[in-house]
N, C-alpha and C positions, 0 to 999 in steps of 0.2 A: 118551800125553797125549790127552785128549778134544778133539774139534773145537769151535771157537767157533761159537755159533749166533746167528742174527739176533735171536732172542728175548732172549738175554743182553745184546746191545748195546742193544736198545730199552729193556730194564729199567734199564740203567745210565743211559741218556739221560733216562729218565723220573724219575730222582731229582732232576733239576734243574727247578725251577719257574720259568718265565720271569716276570720282574717286570712285564712289560707285558701279556702275554697272560693272566697270572694262572692259569696251569695248566702242566702239563708239555708238552714239545714233541711227544710221541707222541700224547697226547690231542688236542692242537691240530692234528694232522695236518701238522705242519711237516716231519717226517721223511718224505722221499720215497723214499729208497732206501738200503739197507745192502749194501755189497759186502765179502765176506770172502775173502781170498786167503791161506790158511795162517794166519800170525800177523799179517797186515796187514789193517787194517780201513779202509774208506772210507765216509763217510756224506754223503748229499746232503740239505741242508736248504733249504727254500723258505719265506720269510716273506712275508706279505701286506701288510707296511708297511715303510718305510725304516729300516734299522738300522746304517748305516755307523759311527755313533759308538760302538757297543758290540760290534761284530762281533769285534774282537780279543779282548776280555775273555770274550765268549761262547765263542769257539773254545778259549781256554785252559782255561776251566772244564770244558767238555764233554770235552776231550782227557784231562784228569785223571781224569774219571769212567770213560771208556771204557778208558783204559789200565789201570785197576784190575781189569778183568775178566781172570780167569786165562787165560794163553796169548797175550794180545795184546802184540805187540812194538812195533807202530807204528800210529798212527791219523791220518787226515787228514779234513778236512771241506771240502765244497764248499758254501758258504753263498751263496744267491742271494735276490733279491727279485722278487716278481711282484705288482705292484699292479693290481688289477682294479676295474671299476666296481661300485658298490654301489647297491642299490635306493633310490630317492627317494620322494617323495610319490606316492600313487596318481593315475594320470591325467596325470602330468607326465613328458614324454619327456626322456631324457638328451640332452645337447648333444654335437655332434661335437667331437672333439679335447679333451674334458674328461672324465676318468674320474669324478672326485668333486668335489663342491662342499661346502666347509665354511664355514658362516656364523659369524662372530664378532660377538656381540651383547652389549649391556648395556641395562639399563632406563633408565639416566640417563647424562648426560655427566660428564666429569671423572674417570673411574675408570681411565683408561689403556687404553681399549679399542683405539684405533688403534695405539698403541705395541705392545700385546700382539699385535695382528693381524700387523703387519709382522715382528715378531721370531719369531712362530710360523711364518710363511711362510718366513723365512730359515732357521729351524731345520730345517724339513722339507727344504729344499733342501740344507742341509749334511749331512743324513742320507742323501742320495742320490736324492731324488725330483725330478721335473720339476714346478715350482710356479709359479703365477701369483697375483697379488693384484688384486682389483677394489675400487676405492674407491667404495662405494655412497653415501657421504655427499655428496649433490649440493650442499647448502647450505654445508657446511664441509669441503671436500676437504683432506686433510692428507698423503696418501701421497706426492705428488710432492716435498714438502719433506723428508719423512722418508727418502725414497730418494735424495735429492740430485740429482734430475733435473728438467728443465723443457723447455718447447718443444713444438711441435705434433708429434703422432705422424704417421708416414708412412702413405700410402695407395697401394698398388701398382696397384690396379684401379679406383680412384675410387669404390668402393662400401664397402669394409671398411677398418678401421684396423689397422695393425700395432701390436702391444703394445710399450710402451716397456721396454727391457731395462736393468736395474740390479742389480748384485750377483747375477747369475744368476737373477733373478726377472723374469718377464714381468708387466707391470703396465698398468693402464688406469684413468684418473680423469678426471672433468670438469675437474679442475685443469690438465690438459694442454691443454685447449681454450679456456680463458679466462685472463685476467690474474689473478694471485694476489690482487689487491685488488679484484676485481670481484665485487659481491654477486649471488647468484642469486635474483632476485625473481620466483619462479615459484610457481604454484599446484600442488597435489598431482598432478593428471593429467600435467602437463608433467614433473614430477620422475620419476614412475614410467615414463613413456615414455623419458626420458633414460637411466634405469637399464637398461631392456631393450635399448636401442640400444647402450649401452656394453658390455653382455655379449654380445649376439648379433652385433653388427657388428664385433667385434674378432676378428682372425685368430689366435686362440690356437693355439699350436704344441704339440700332443700333450702336454697336461698330465695328470699324475697327480692333482694337487690344485689347485683354484682356491680361494683363501681370499677370502671377501667380507667387507670391513670395513663393517659396517652402521652407519648413524647411530643415536644413542640413541633409545629409545622403542619403541612398538608401533604406528606409524602406517602411512601409505600405502606407504612403501618396504618395510617388513617384510611387509605384506600381499601386495604384488606378488611378493616373494621366495617367500612361502609358497604362492602359488597358481599361479605361472607358471614358476618357476625350480626345476630339480631339485636339491634340497639333500639331500646324503647324511647330514649331521649338523651340529649346532650346538654351539658352545662359548660359555658364558656367563661374562662378566667381571664381577666385583664387587669391592668393598672390604669389610673387616669391619664397616663402619659400618651401623647398623640401617636408615637411610634408603636407602642403596645396595642393601642386601639386599632391602628391600621392593620396589624397582623391578626388581631383577634377577629376582625370583620371577615378576613379571609377564611378562618376556621369556621365561622358561623355560616358563611355562604356555601362552604363545602358540604356541611351537613344538610343544608336546605336543598342543595342540588341532588343529593342522594336520598332525599325524603326522610331524613331522621329529624323528628321534632326537637326544637330547641326549648328546653325547660326554662332557661333563663341565663342571665349574666351575673357574675359575681365580680365586684370591683375590689381588688386586693390593694393593700398599701395606700388606702385612700387618704389617710391623714396621719401625721406624726405628732404625738403628744410628748413633749419633753418630760423625761422622768424627774428632772431636777426642779423645773419651775412651772410645769403644766402648760407652757405655751403651745398652742396648736398651729401647725403649719402644713400646707398642702404641698409637699415636696415634689410630687410627680404631677401636679395639676389638680384641678377640681371638677368633679361632676362628669368626667368623661364616660364612665360606665353607664350612668343614667341616660346621658344623651344618646349613646350607642343603642341602648335598649329601646328608647323611644323611636329613634330613626329606623331601626330594624323591626319594630313592632313585636318585640319579645319582652318577657317579664324581666324586671330588675329584681334579683333575689336578695341582694344585700351587699353591704360594704364592710370591709375589715380594715382596721388601722395598721399602720407600720409599727409593729411592736416587737422589740428584741426578744421578749419572752416567748413568742410563738416560735421564733427561730431556735432559741435555746432548748425549748421543750422537745422539738422534733429531732434536733441533733443528739439529744440525750436518750432518744428512743422512747420518749413518753410524750406523744402529741398533746396538745392543749386540752382536748376532751378527757384525757387520762390524768394529766398533771394537775389540772384545775377544773374539774367537771362542773362546778357551780359558779365559776367566774364569768365575767362579762363576755369575754371572747367565746367561750363555750356556748353561752346562750345565743350569741349571734349565729354560730354555726348550726345550732339546733333550729333556730328560726329559718335559716336558709334551707335546711334539710326538709322541714315541713312544707315550705313553699314549693320546693322542687317536686316533691312526691305528691303533693296535692294537685299540682299542675298535671303530673303524670296520671293521677287517678281520674282526672276528667277526660283523658284521651280514650280513644276507641279500645275496647278490650279485644283480646285474642280468643276467638271461638274455635280454633282449629281442632282442639282436643275434644270438642263435643261432636265432631263429625266422624263417622266410621271410616276406617281405612279400607279402600276398595282394592282387592287383589284379583288379578286375572290368572287363573291356573288352567293349564292344558290338561284335559282328562281324556 
């Protein structure tokens, strides 16, 4: 009987096209090592994005493919994740303790952006990543209510703030520092300074991803984000409605102009399913997000239905990923999270930390 070769194993693995990387695992350089001991095969796989939710299905599928190779009696997989920092805008230095910043934006309000942002963050956490969320909407902070937490954040050194922890997320918001019904009557410069302080003066603890929930529009906050904050990628939220799509394109174009990669588009409120009779109706139009993604040559990450339970869960301080972690809506959010971070994993990595810092000292 002929010996099993590494090439045979790689060829078997290559017949599986990963739905998130959109290529085979050999081409994506996920296969790190193949060990062959007689009829026993062991394979090391390393992904650049969190995959806890589909690791078991992946291992089952790959085991069937490798087991079909002639002479293989047993096969085992060691599947790990290594999330690294990815390049941001030119001239903007990465922040300590934050590997990647993902901005969640929309051109207009009322499209479910904050709800999508918190559920995206929770989905990434449930997939195995260390995640934080920054509420960048100074005028209308909503994340404290959605995360079911309140009160002043701690400061251990009198200089920096400790992030508020809820549902395994690290979070920060101006909403923790003011009363819920206190209006922020500030001009633009004060708002942008507050955003920078909330980001830079928070003691984030070794985050793989920081999700920033941006206010709607393309104003001062977005400009500060683009010029001073290292953003690895942006996710655009829209509804199928033409007006929403028009404004969402503006947000997309803004990120393109400042060289922030677009990870993809999420279409919210795509379809309404009657809770009484099951009738499906496209209240805000149909297929707008898909068309926008195609026309702008960006990825379509997924669509979410108009479901009153999503609203009810977030209003109650228990977002869908917490209230119904195994439900259909949660699974959609986790799919979106994998697609977005797989897209990010394929981008250029940041190598600045590998180079020595050169200092000139007068002697």
